N, C-alpha and C positions, 0 to 999 in steps of 0.2 A: 504493500500500500504506500510505502514511502516514495516509490517511483511514480505512483499514480496521483500524488498529492496535487499537482497543478490541475488535473481534471476534476478532482473533488472540489477544489476551491472555485473553479469556474462554474461547476454545476450549482454549488451552493449560492454563489453570487447571483447567477441567473434566476434561480428559484425565488430568492428573497426579493430581488428587484421586481420580478413579476407580481409577487405577493404584495409588495408595497404599493405598486401601481394600482392594483385591484382594490385594496382597502382604502386608498385615498380618493378613489373615484366616488363622488357623491351619488352617482346613479346606481352604484352597486351596494348591496347590503352584505356585510361580512358575516360569515358563519364558520365557527371553529370546526365543525365536523367536515365541511368541505375542504378546509385547509389541510386537516390531517389526512383526508382521503387523497388529496393531490400529493402531499408529502410522501405518503406510502407508495403511490404509483412511481414517483421519481426515484425513491430508494430502490424499489424493485427493478426498475429499468437500469439504474446504475449498477446494481449488484449483478444483473445479467451481463451487462457490458464488461465489467471488470473480470468476471469469471471467464468470459469468452477471451478477453485479452490475455488473461493469465495462461490459459491453455495454448493460445496462439504463440505466446512468448516461449513457453516450455518446448513446444514443437520446434520453433525456430532455433532454440539453443541446441536441441538434440541434433538438428540438421545443419549445424554450424559449418561443418566441413564440406557440405554439398554446394556445388557451384550454382545450382538452379534456385537456391533459397532466396526468396524475396525479402528485402529489408523491411522492417515494420515501421521505420520512421526515417526522416531526412538525416537525422544524426547517425542512425545505424548505417545508412547508405554511405555517408561520409567516412565513418570509421572503417567500413568494409573496403572502400576504395583506398584509404590510407594503408590498411593492412596488406592489401594486394600489392601496392607500390613498395611497401617495406619488404614483402616477400620477394618481389622481383629484384630489389636491390641486394638482398641477402644472397639470393641465388647467383646473381652476377658477381658479387664479391667472392663467394665460394669458388666459382668457376675461375676467376682471376687468380685466386690463391692456389688452386690446384694446378693451373697452367704455369704459374711461377715456380711451384715446387717441382713440376715435371721438367721445366727448363733448367732449373738449378741442378736437378739430378743428371740431366743430359750433359750439362756443362762439367759437372764433377767427373762423370765417366770419361768424357773427352779429355779433360785435363789430366786424368791419370794415364790415359793412353799416350798423351803428348809428352808428359814428363818422363815416361819410361824410356823413351828413345835416347835422350842424352845420358840417362843413367846407364843404359845398356852399352852406350859408346864408352863411357868411363870404365865400365867393367872390362871391356875389351882392351882398353888402354893399359889396364893393370897387368895384362898378360903379354903385352908387347912393349916396344919402346915408346915412351910417352913423348908426344909432340907438344911442347908447351903451348903453341899457338892453338892447336886443336883442343887441348885441355881447357884453355881460357874460353874458347868459343862455346864449348858444351856447358861449362859452369855458368856463363852469361845467359845461355838459353834457359837453364834451370831457374836462375834468378828472375828472368823475364816472366816465366810461367807462374812463379810464386807471387810476384808483384801483381800479375794479372788477376790471380785468384783473390788476393787481399783487397784489391780495389773493387772487384766485383762484389765481395762480401760487404764492403763499406758503402755501396751505391745507395742503399735505402736509408742509411743514416748520414747522408752527405751533409745535411744542414747543420750537423753537430760538429763538423770538422772542416771548416773553411775559413779563409781570411782574404777578403777582397782588398787588394792594394794596387797601386800603380806598378805595373810590371813592364820591364823593357824586354822586347822579344829578342833582340840581338844577342845578349849574353846567354839568355835562356836556350836559344837554339844551338849556339856554339857549345854549350855544356852537354847537350844531348848528343850532338855529333861526336864530341870527344869520347863519350862513353861507347860509341860504336866504331871507334878508330880502327881497332884490330880487324873488325869485320870488313871495313872498307879496304884495308890493305890486303887481307887474305884473299878476297874475291876480286881485287884489282878494280874496284868500282870508284870512279872519279866523283868528287863532291865539289860543287860550285855554290858558293854562298854570295848572294846579292842582297845583303842585309843593311838596312838603315836603322838607326835608333828609333824604335817605334814603341811608344808607351800605350799600354792597354790596361783596362781594369780587369783583374782576374786574380785567381789564387795560384801562386807560383808552383806549388807542389802538384796540384791537379793539372794545371796547364802543361807542366813538364811531362807528366804521364801521358797526356793526350798527344803531344808532339812526338814523344818516344814511340807510341803505338803506330802513328802514321809513318814514321821513319822506318820502324821495324818492318812494317808491311811492304814498304818500297824496297828495302833490302832483300826481303824474302823472295820477291818476284822480279828482281833485276838480275840479269845474267852477268857472268864474269865479264870484266872490261866494259861494263855499262856505266851509266852516268845518272847522278841524282842532283837536282838543282833546287835550292831552297832560297826563296826571295820574299821580300816584304813589299807591300804596295799600299798606298793611301789614296782614298777617294773622298768625295764630299760626304758620302753617306756612311762609310765604314773603313776599317783598316783590315788588311788581308795578310795572311801568312800562307805562302804557296809552296807545296812540296811536290815536285814533278820528277818522274823517272822515265827512262826509255826502256822499261821492262816489257814483259809479255802482254801487258794490258788486260782489260776486263771485258768479257763478252757483253754485248749490248743487252742481252736478255737478263744478265745478272746485275747490271749496273743499278737498277732501281732498288735492289734488295741488299746491297753491300753492307748497309748499316743495320740490317735486321739481326735480332738476337739469334745466334747459333747458325747463321747462314755462311756456308763455306764456298758455294759456287763451283763453277767448273774448275777454276784454278786450284782451289783448296782440295778438291778431290783428285785431280790429275797430277799436280806437281808436288805438293807437300801436304802433309797432314796438318789440319788446322782445327781449332776449337770453334772458330767463327765468332769469337767474343771480343777480339781486339778492337775492331772498328765500331762494334755496337757500344762498347764501353766508352770509346773516344767520343762518339756522338752524344750519348746520354750525359756524360760529364760536361761536354761543351754546352748543351742546352741548360743544364743546371747553373752554369756560370754565366749564362746570357749570351753565349756564342752559338755558332752552328757550323757544320762542316758540309761541303759539297764535293762531289767527285765527277771528274770527266775522264774519259778513257777511250782508246781505240786499240783494238787487238793487234799486237805485234809492233805497236808504235810508242804509246806512252800511257801513263796514268798520272793524273794531277789531282791532289787533294788540296782544298782551300779552307782554311779556318777563317770565318768571318767574325769580325768584332764590330758590331754596329755602333756608330757614334751616338745615336739618339736613344740607346737602350741602356738602362741602369740595371746591371746584373744583381746588385745587392737588393734592389727593390723587388726584382723578380723572385729571388730566393725567399724573401720575407712573405710574398704573396703565396708561395707554394707550401708554406709551413702548415 
């Protein structure tokens, strides 16, 4: 009866307003028996109405899970719509979580297969004469895969570990290139730097990792005696860091998906084993910093990655809005 209180009040007010009008009309004579007779009829009607509503509500509650159940009020319909929306959101969140768990599992499996290769090479080196250059290269590969896994694990907690400052691209790029100096020498790959002092707003640690991923990718798919060119450029709208190689290139059908999570493409399957996570991580981290990466390529001719630093974009504000 607590939930039917508004109906009770409305019926009582209606009855007594009608009664008041009748007794104040000089043309009508008031009789108490008629009053109580009318009151009894109203009570009986209300009792029948509330008994009907009670059983209707009980039936609706029992059929709550049925899609065809009709709501008994506007409020009930609004709640049903809200619950359906909440259910859809929950299902979508669960699907995204399951997809992320599956992708994480696939990455871990691929990562284990990847890291086994340099470990196996080191095992073979133990049984033969150790080439210091080859040893250094395999250890660097292990360090690269470990860093990749660590940054992948930190991707969801990025907002807790960043510092946006003015960063100069020139010394940052040179430091990354120096880390790969032995690879350039051992594969006889030429490096050309056309760098100007270019100040951008970014986090130096994360940006260094992004540049390292792009340079590692270029080195992986550039043949011996090849060439990699790194340059900076400034336009009215943005600042650019361009990494271009004359390697094997990327197939046109693979180009739109090179930044997808876990995508290895034709090159990754045919030439070298790959986790398909390097470019994905580079793009995701770039977006979190307020930058983005584009790729152009032609098979057998070149591949060019460009990091865009928009002038009119505030990466710190973007990070705050994504919290």
